[in-house]
C-alpha positions as CSV (number, residue, x, y, z in Angstrom):
1,M,129.1,41.0,87.1
2,S,130.5,44.1,88.7
3,L,134.0,44.3,90.1
4,A,132.6,44.8,93.6
5,T,130.5,41.7,93.3
6,A,133.5,39.7,92.1
7,V,135.6,40.9,95.0
8,R,132.9,40.1,97.5
9,R,132.5,36.6,96.1
10,W,136.3,36.0,96.1
11,L,136.6,37.3,99.7
12,S,133.7,35.2,100.9
13,G,135.2,32.1,99.3
14,G,131.9,31.0,97.9
15,D,130.4,30.4,94.5
16,E,127.0,29.7,96.1
17,V,124.3,29.8,93.5
18,L,120.8,28.8,94.4
19,Y,118.3,27.2,92.0
20,E,114.7,27.7,92.7
21,C,111.4,26.8,91.1
22,R,109.7,29.9,89.6
23,H,106.3,28.3,90.1
24,C,106.3,27.2,93.8
25,G,109.6,28.5,95.2
26,T,111.1,25.1,96.1
27,T,114.9,25.0,96.2
28,V,116.2,22.4,93.7
29,E,119.6,20.9,93.1
30,P,121.7,22.3,90.2
31,T,121.4,19.0,88.3
32,E,117.5,19.0,88.4
33,W,115.6,20.2,85.4
34,R,112.2,19.8,86.9
35,C,110.8,20.8,90.3
36,P,110.2,17.7,92.4
37,T,107.3,19.4,94.2
38,C,105.2,20.8,91.4
39,G,106.8,19.4,88.2
40,S,107.5,22.8,86.6
41,D,110.5,23.0,84.3
42,E,111.0,26.8,85.0
43,I,114.0,26.8,87.3
44,A,115.6,30.2,88.2
45,E,119.3,30.6,89.0
46,F,119.9,33.0,91.8
47,D,123.4,34.3,92.7
48,P,123.2,36.0,96.2
49,A,126.5,37.7,95.6
50,E,125.0,39.8,92.9
51,Y,122.4,41.2,95.2
52,D,124.5,41.9,98.3
53,A,124.4,45.5,99.5
54,P,127.8,47.2,99.1
């Protein structure tokens, strides 16, 4: 993680991380290992702070 990303995350006060099924795109809870919609076990972790424009 870059310094700029860490500072943006700290300033925003959030550690928001999204978990999404790679197969169908359904947002899942961090505790789920399988997609409730399609049953896939391919869950992606997405940290929006890493992709914010500077």
